[in-house]
C-alpha positions in Angstrom: 50.4 124.0 49.7 46.7 123.1 50.0 44.7 124.2 53.0 43.5 121.6 55.5 40.0 120.3 55.0 40.1 117.6 57.7 40.5 118.5 61.3 41.3 116.1 64.1 40.2 117.6 67.5 41.2 116.0 70.8 38.4 116.1 73.3 38.4 115.2 76.9 35.8 113.9 79.5 34.7 117.6 80.0 33.4 117.7 76.4 33.1 120.9 74.3 33.4 123.0 77.4 37.0 121.9 77.8 38.0 122.8 74.3 40.2 125.8 73.4 38.5 128.6 71.5 40.2 127.5 68.3 39.1 123.9 68.7 35.6 124.9 69.6 35.3 127.1 66.5 36.5 124.2 64.4 33.8 121.9 65.8 31.1 124.5 65.6 31.8 125.1 61.9 32.0 121.4 60.9 30.1 120.1 57.9 30.8 116.5 58.7 31.4 115.3 62.3 33.1 111.9 62.7 33.7 110.0 66.0 32.6 107.3 68.3 29.2 107.4 70.0 30.7 108.7 73.2 32.4 111.6 71.5 29.5 112.5 69.2 27.2 112.7 72.2 29.4 115.4 73.7 28.5 117.8 70.8 24.9 119.3 70.7 23.0 118.1 67.7 22.9 120.6 64.8 23.6 120.9 61.2 26.7 118.7 60.7 26.3 115.4 59.1 27.5 112.7 61.5 29.5 109.6 60.9 30.2 106.9 63.5 33.2 104.7 63.4 32.5 101.4 61.7 34.1 98.0 62.3 36.7 97.6 61.0 37.7 101.2 61.5 39.6 101.2 58.2 36.2 101.3 56.5 35.5 104.7 57.9 39.0 105.9 57.4 38.8 105.0 53.7 35.5 106.9 53.4 37.0 110.2 54.7 38.6 111.1 51.4 35.2 111.1 49.7 34.4 114.2 51.7 37.4 116.2 50.4 36.3 119.8 49.9 34.0 119.8 52.9 35.0 120.8 56.5 35.4 117.4 58.1 36.1 117.2 61.9 37.1 114.0 63.6 36.7 113.9 67.3 39.4 111.9 69.2 40.4 111.2 72.7 43.1 113.5 74.2 46.1 113.8 72.0 45.2 112.2 68.6 48.9 111.6 67.8 49.7 109.7 71.0 48.4 106.1 70.4 45.4 107.8 68.7 43.5 108.0 65.4 45.8 110.8 64.1 48.5 108.4 63.0 46.1 106.2 61.0 44.6 109.3 59.3 48.0 110.6 58.3 48.9 107.3 56.7 46.0 107.9 54.2 46.0 111.6 53.7 48.8 114.2 53.0 49.9 116.1 56.2 49.1 119.4 54.5 45.4 118.4 54.2 45.1 117.6 57.9 45.2 119.9 61.0 45.5 118.2 64.4 44.4 120.1 67.5 45.4 118.1 70.6 44.0 118.1 74.1 45.5 116.7 77.3 46.1 112.9 77.0 45.1 110.4 79.6 48.8 110.0 80.3 49.2 113.6 81.1 46.2 113.6 83.4 47.5 110.6 85.2 50.9 112.2 85.8 49.2 115.3 87.2 47.2 113.2 89.6 50.1 111.1 90.8 52.8 113.8 90.8 55.0 111.9 88.3 57.1 113.6 85.7 56.0 112.3 82.3 59.5 112.0 80.9 60.3 109.6 83.8 57.6 107.1 83.1 56.9 104.6 80.3 53.6 105.2 78.5 52.3 102.0 77.0 49.1 101.3 75.0 47.4 97.9 75.6 44.3 99.1 73.8 43.7 96.6 71.0 47.0 94.9 71.6 47.9 91.6 73.3 48.3 92.1 77.1 51.5 90.0 77.0 53.3 93.0 75.5 53.4 94.4 79.0 56.1 91.9 79.9 58.7 93.7 77.8 58.4 96.8 79.9 58.8 95.2 83.3 61.9 96.1 85.2 62.9 96.8 88.8 61.8 100.3 90.0 60.0 101.4 86.8 56.8 103.4 86.6 54.4 102.5 83.9 51.2 104.1 82.6 49.0 101.6 80.7 46.2 102.7 78.4 43.7 99.9 78.5 40.8 98.7 76.3 38.1 97.8 78.8 37.2 97.5 82.4 38.3 93.8 82.3 41.9 94.8 81.6 43.1 95.9 85.1 42.4 92.5 86.7 44.1 90.8 83.7 47.1 93.1 84.1 47.2 92.2 87.8 47.1 88.5 87.1 50.0 88.8 84.6 52.0 90.8 87.1 51.4 88.2 89.8 52.8 85.5 87.5 56.0 87.6 87.3 56.2 87.8 91.1 55.1 91.4 91.3 52.0 91.1 93.5 53.3 93.7 96.0 53.8 96.4 93.3 51.7 99.6 93.7 48.8 99.8 91.3 46.3 102.7 90.5 43.2 102.3 88.3 42.2 105.8 87.2 38.7 106.1 85.7 37.4 108.9 83.4 40.3 111.2 84.0 39.4 114.9 83.4 35.8 114.2 84.1 33.9 112.3 86.8 37.1 110.8 88.1 37.5 107.8 90.4 40.9 106.5 91.4 41.5 103.1 93.1 44.9 102.5 94.7 46.2 99.3 96.2 48.6 96.4 95.7 48.6 94.4 92.5 47.5 91.3 94.4 44.3 93.2 95.6 43.0 94.0 92.0 41.7 90.6 90.8 38.0 90.3 91.3 37.3 94.1 91.4 35.1 95.8 88.8 36.3 98.9 87.0 34.8 101.5 84.5 35.3 100.7 80.8 37.3 104.0 80.4 40.4 103.6 82.6 44.1 103.9 82.7 46.4 101.7 84.9 49.5 103.1 86.7 52.2 100.9 88.2 55.1 101.5 90.4 57.3 98.4 90.5 59.5 97.6 93.5 63.3 97.9 93.1 64.2 94.9 95.2 62.9 92.3 92.7 64.6 89.8 90.4 63.3 90.1 86.8 65.9 88.1 84.7 64.1 88.9 81.4 64.4 92.6 82.0 68.0 93.0 80.7 68.6 95.8 78.3 71.2 93.9 76.3 71.0 90.5 74.6 72.6 87.3 76.0 69.8 86.1 78.4 70.4 82.7 79.9 69.2 79.6 78.0 67.1 78.4 80.9 64.8 81.4 80.5 63.6 80.0 77.2 61.7 76.8 76.4 63.9 74.7 74.2 65.0 71.2 73.3 68.7 71.9 73.3 68.6 73.7 69.9 69.3 77.2 71.1 72.0 79.7 70.4 74.0 79.9 73.7 73.8 83.1 75.6 77.4 84.3 75.0 77.2 83.5 71.2 73.8 85.0 71.0 75.1 88.3 72.5 77.9 88.3 69.8 75.4 87.4 67.1 73.0 90.3 68.0 76.0 92.7 68.2 76.9 91.8 64.6 73.3 92.0 63.4 73.2 95.6 64.8 69.4 96.0 65.4 68.2 99.5 64.4 64.7 101.1 64.9 62.0 99.7 62.7 64.1 97.0 61.0 62.9 93.5 60.0 64.9 90.4 60.9 64.5 86.9 59.4 65.4 84.2 62.0 65.9 81.2 59.8 66.0 77.8 61.5 64.8 79.5 64.6 64.8 76.6 67.1 63.7 78.4 70.3 63.3 81.8 68.6 65.8 83.3 71.1 67.6 85.5 68.5 64.4 86.9 67.1 63.0 87.5 70.6 66.1 89.4 71.7 66.0 91.4 68.4 62.5 92.5 69.2 63.4 93.4 72.7 66.1 95.7 71.4 63.5 98.4 70.6 59.8 99.2 70.7 59.2 99.2 67.0 61.3 96.2 65.8 60.0 93.5 63.5 60.9 89.9 63.3 59.9 86.7 61.4 60.9 83.2 62.6 61.0 80.2 60.3 61.0 76.7 61.8 60.1 73.4 60.1 59.4 71.3 63.3 55.9 71.8 64.7 56.9 71.3 68.4 59.5 74.0 68.0 57.1 76.4 66.4 54.8 76.0 69.5 57.8 76.7 71.8 58.8 79.8 69.8 55.2 81.2 70.2 55.2 80.5 73.9 58.7 82.1 74.4 57.5 85.1 72.5 54.6 85.6 74.8 56.7 85.0 77.9 59.2 87.7 76.8 56.5 90.2 75.9 56.9 90.1 72.1 53.7 88.3 70.9 54.0 90.2 67.6 56.8 87.8 66.5 55.6 86.3 63.2 56.2 82.5 63.3 56.1 80.5 60.1 55.9 76.7 60.2 57.9 75.7 57.1 61.2 75.1 55.5 63.5 77.9 54.3 64.1 79.2 51.7 60.7 78.1 50.2 58.7 79.5 53.2 60.3 82.9 52.7 59.5 83.5 49.0 56.5 85.7 49.6 57.8 87.6 52.6 58.9 91.2 52.8 62.7 91.7 52.1 64.6 91.8 55.5 67.0 94.4 56.9 68.9 91.6 58.7 69.0 87.8 58.5 70.2 85.3 61.1 70.6 81.7 60.0 70.9 79.3 62.9 69.7 76.1 61.2 69.3 74.5 57.8 72.8 75.1 56.7 73.0 71.6 55.3 71.5 73.3 52.2 74.6 75.0 50.7 72.3 77.5 48.8 70.5 78.8 51.9 72.9 81.6 52.6 72.8 82.7 48.9 69.0 82.7 48.8 68.8 84.8 52.0 71.6 87.1 50.9 69.9 87.8 47.6 66.7 88.9 49.4 68.5 91.1 51.9 68.0 94.9 51.5 71.0 97.1 50.6 73.2 97.8 53.6 71.6 94.8 55.3 73.5 92.3 57.4 73.5 88.5 57.4 74.9 86.4 60.2 75.0 82.7 60.1 76.3 80.3 62.8 77.4 76.7 62.3 78.4 74.0 64.7 78.5 71.0 62.4 81.1 70.2 59.7 78.4 70.4 57.0 77.2 73.8 58.2 80.8 75.1 58.4 81.4 73.9 54.8 78.4 75.9 53.7 79.7 79.0 55.4 83.2 78.6 53.8 81.5 78.2 50.4 79.4 81.4 51.0 82.5 83.3 52.3 84.5 82.5 49.1 81.5 83.5 47.0 80.4 86.7 48.7 83.3 87.7 50.9 82.4 89.0 54.3 84.1 88.0 57.6 84.5 84.6 59.3 84.9 84.1 63.0 85.4 81.2 65.4 83.7 81.6 68.7 84.7 79.4 71.6 83.2 79.6 75.1 84.1 77.7 78.3 82.0 77.6 81.4 83.2 76.7 84.9 81.7 73.6 86.5 82.3 72.3 90.1 84.1 68.9 90.2 84.5 67.6 93.7 86.5 70.1 95.6 87.8 72.0 92.5 86.5 73.6 89.3 86.8 72.4 85.7 86.4 74.5 82.6 83.7 72.8 80.3 84.2 73.9 76.7 81.1 74.5 74.6 81.0 73.4 71.0 83.0 75.9 68.9 80.8 78.1 66.6 81.8 79.3 63.1 80.2 82.6 62.3 79.8 84.3 59.0 79.0 88.0 58.6 77.9 89.4 55.2 77.1 93.1 54.7 75.2 93.8 51.5 76.6 96.8 49.5 74.4 99.9 49.2 
């Protein structure tokens, strides 16, 4: 096993003085020192060659390997493997060539100041990410720690929370933790219009007595929570569909004939590192899918305006496929099934005779399981109640052999 030549040292607002003896020795013996302007300024000028991060940051990351054989030290904020540069470096270099020396993260500092147990809070990075991602973490009574990207983020976070009816939630903006600290505490509704330091972290304590219908942990959210034109998988059928798709960490879903994007959105909400791609041929529906994705806190949903299967030819092979539209093409199921990864699952739903015929054709060809789903909902009728039957749904499940 080769010895490390690249060291990633976490450094806090207290600079070199706050480093452990081991970390300080590594920094003092560096031949090449890499970091942002703020971190490099914490180290007295001396012999090491200095490299500042370029934009895009990948340019500097790619250049690191050219210094192999020298002692290269990268300065990073807090814990480099917690929403830090360490993850990106380890994607490019073997782990045995890298040594990571962590420091206290901003999340740990915040918990110490607030008296919160770190395992009881959700730590979220909004640094370099769409702020709408916050919506997926909102639930009654939760505590959140949000790593921001600038002093403008706290008022933007507050504005988003007010849109969700959370203006009375407790909010802390914690600046330069571990250094010249300053902490503002108030209600979310009091934050807009205030100015904050560029280096800050936001803490939130949401009230328990609040209705957040999108916050469910399981699929089957009501149709009225989505923008749609009537083409949407009904809540009860959607719950059964997601159960048969079996979302698992890191997996990629193709949502074909996505309509409102509800299945892809609920797939993404099933875990923090899920991936999904929605294909829809009608432009107005594409716009709705994107708006729904933002409203549900999953703006990372990839939306393709096009017709399947042609629009999917250059896409990464999926772990799961849902087909909710386009089954008039009898070869659509076969095209998606062929692209499916081994052990992957395909679920297709049909409500029309033509769609059902396509599923029967695919079932005879590939096997799998067929289901008929029927849901009735109660509706008031004068002084009594009537059961209103929804259109029956034929569902096909295919599991690709290993």
